[in-house]
N, C-alpha and C positions, 0 to 999 in steps of 0.2 A: 616440437612448441605450442601452446594456443596463443593467438590472437590476442585475447582480451578477458580480464578477471572481472567481473563485476563485483562492487565491493560496498554494502546496502545495511542500513540499518529495516530492523522486521517492517519496522511502521510503513518505509517505502517498499515495502518488495512489489505491489504492483507495476509503478514504476521502474524496478529494476527488471521484470521478467518482460517488460515492455521491450527495455532500450536490449534487451538480451534476444530478445525477439527478433526488433529488424536488421541488429546487426547479423545474425543467424542467415539472416534471410537474405541477407548485402552479399554472403558467402563467407563472413569472418567464421573464423571460431572463436569460442565463447565457453569459462567457466560461471558458473554461479552457481550459490549456494542451494538455490531453491530446487534445481535439477539434477546437481550434481553430488551433494554429500547426502548419499544412502546409508540406510538402518545398518547399524553394522560397525559404523566407520569413524575413527575417530577426528572428532570435527578441528581441533587446533592442527594437527597431520593434515589432515585434510586443506587446512587454512592454508597453515606454510608451502603446501603443495602447490596449491593455486598462486598465491602470490609468486613462487619461485620459477613455478615453469609456464606463466603468461609473459608474453611480450613487455604487456601493457594493463596497469588497472583504471578502471574506469571506478572512482568514488561517484555515488550519488549523494548530492550535496542536497539537505534539508537542516534543519535545526536539531533535528530530534540523533541526525546523524554525527552533526558535530558536538554533541552533546555525549555521542557515546563512547563507555571505554574501550567497548570490545573495538569498533570501524579504526580507532586510534591506527595500532600499530597495521592493519589494510595499509592505508595508503604511506603512511611511516617508510613503510619497507619501497616502496615504488621511490619515495623521495628520496629515501638516502640513496640508491643505485642513481639516482640522475638531479642529484642536488638545483642543480643549474638548470635545467628543465630543455637543456641540448637535446636529448634523446623524445620528448615528451613522453616517458612513461605514465605520467601519471596524468590523466585527464580526468579534471571533475566537470560532470554535469551536475546543475543547478534546478533540479526540480518542484521546490518549495521555497517562499521568500526565507533567505540567509544571508546571513552577511559573515564570509570566511575569515579567521584572525589568523595572527600567529605566520606558522609556515604557510599553512593553505593561501594565505591573505594576497601574497603575490603572484600566484599561479592563475592565470585565464583560464575563465571557466567557461564551458559551454553553457546557456542560458534559456532553457524549454520556460519560464515562469511566462502564463498568459498563452502560450502559444497556442493553435490549433494542432490538432492529430497530424494533417500529413506538413504542416511547417516546421513540427518537430521532429519529426522524421528527416525531410531532408535538411533542416539544422545539424542533428547528429549525425548524417553522415558527410553532410558537407564539412565537419570538422577534421575526419579522417585524412581528407586530401591533404598534399605537402602542400599546396597551393589554393590560395580563394579564387584564381582567375577566373573570368567566366568563360562559359564552353561557346559565348558569341561575342562579336563584336560590341561593344559598346557606344551604343547613340553618340554620335559627334556634339560636342557642346555647345556649340557655335551656333547652331539650326536655330536653336530655339529664336524665335522673335527677331531672326537677319534680317531676312528682307523689307526693306527699303526703310531701315533701319539704322540712324546715323552715333558712330562713338560720340557716348558725352565727350564733353572737352575737360570735363575736372577728372577722368577716368583716365584719359592720355596725359595731362600736366601732371598730378599727383605723385608726387614721389612716394615711395614706398618707406615706412615710417624707421628709421636708426634705432637698432633694439639700445634700448636704454640699457645704462650701469646700472639698476634696479634689477631688469631682466637678465643682464648678464651675469649679475653676481646667483640670480636665481639658475641660472642652467650651472654653473659651477658647482652649486651648493647640493642641486640632484643628483649630478653625474657622480658628486661624492658620498654623498647615500646610499645611492645605486651598488658603489663599490663596496661599500661597509654594507648593504644586504646581501650580496656575493658571498663575501667572505665569510659573516656569519652562516650562511647558509650552506657550504661547503665544511667549515669548522663543526654544525651541528651532525653533518651527514660522517664526519671522522669519527666521531666522538661517540653519537650510534654503531656504527661498527665494530670499535674499541666496547663497547658496554657488551655488546653480545658475546663477545670473544673473553667477556672477563668472569671468572666464575668465582675470586674472591669477595665473598659479600661485603665489606667496607671499600674495597675498589669500586665496586656497581654500583653504592649509593655516593660515591663521590662524585663518579661521572654520573648520574643523575641527576645531582647537584647541579651539575656543571651544563649540563642539557638544559634545564629546567630554567638558568638564567640568559644563558644564546636564545632562547624562546623567548623571555620577554626582552632581552634586547630589540631582536629580531621584530614583532610588534611593535616597538616603540619605533624603530626607523620607519616600518610600514608606515607608521598614523604621523610621520614627518614628512614623508613622500605623498600621503593623499594631502596635506596640507599643503605642500606646495604647487601642486594643479587645481587647486580651487582657483 
């Protein structure tokens, strides 16, 4: 099975090829339309095979990608297989200024906007590691300015602020919203699979309406979570 399928909009082809190149250079196997979908093939079947036969899907995020009707099924297939992101089957990489919404909003993306080529390369490769633990021991925080400096009395005697009732209520609400978000994402994935196996047109339309309603609920919950974090 291929390690990565790179999903992108044609406006971002250079970014997609650059990402694919550094992944293969690092020893990963990659499927990408620009290199692997050859003349005479069936585009839809090639896309379906790429999504099904790859362990993970990389979504090259930009405003054009987010608005592309053809890109949505590509990342949605990976999302449906891993709606809670426990396996990180969908890895968004933001290459241009944009703001993911709906189902993509809660998924943490790799941000390459404004980075130099070496930094962007390292950021992509670092994102594939299971942990972000540094290779060398971090600098001891207490060394800086420690010599000849006495602790400030205020630092010693001042107790930590006890969480206010308002902050505890906010934590409870945030936990409730996160549980609601997880439940909606699970429902969306289940309905997506049900729709894919439904042949009756009326039933498919009903499922599509339910999926649209869930997507709207997801967007609303994500907005509420964002507001709590501000």
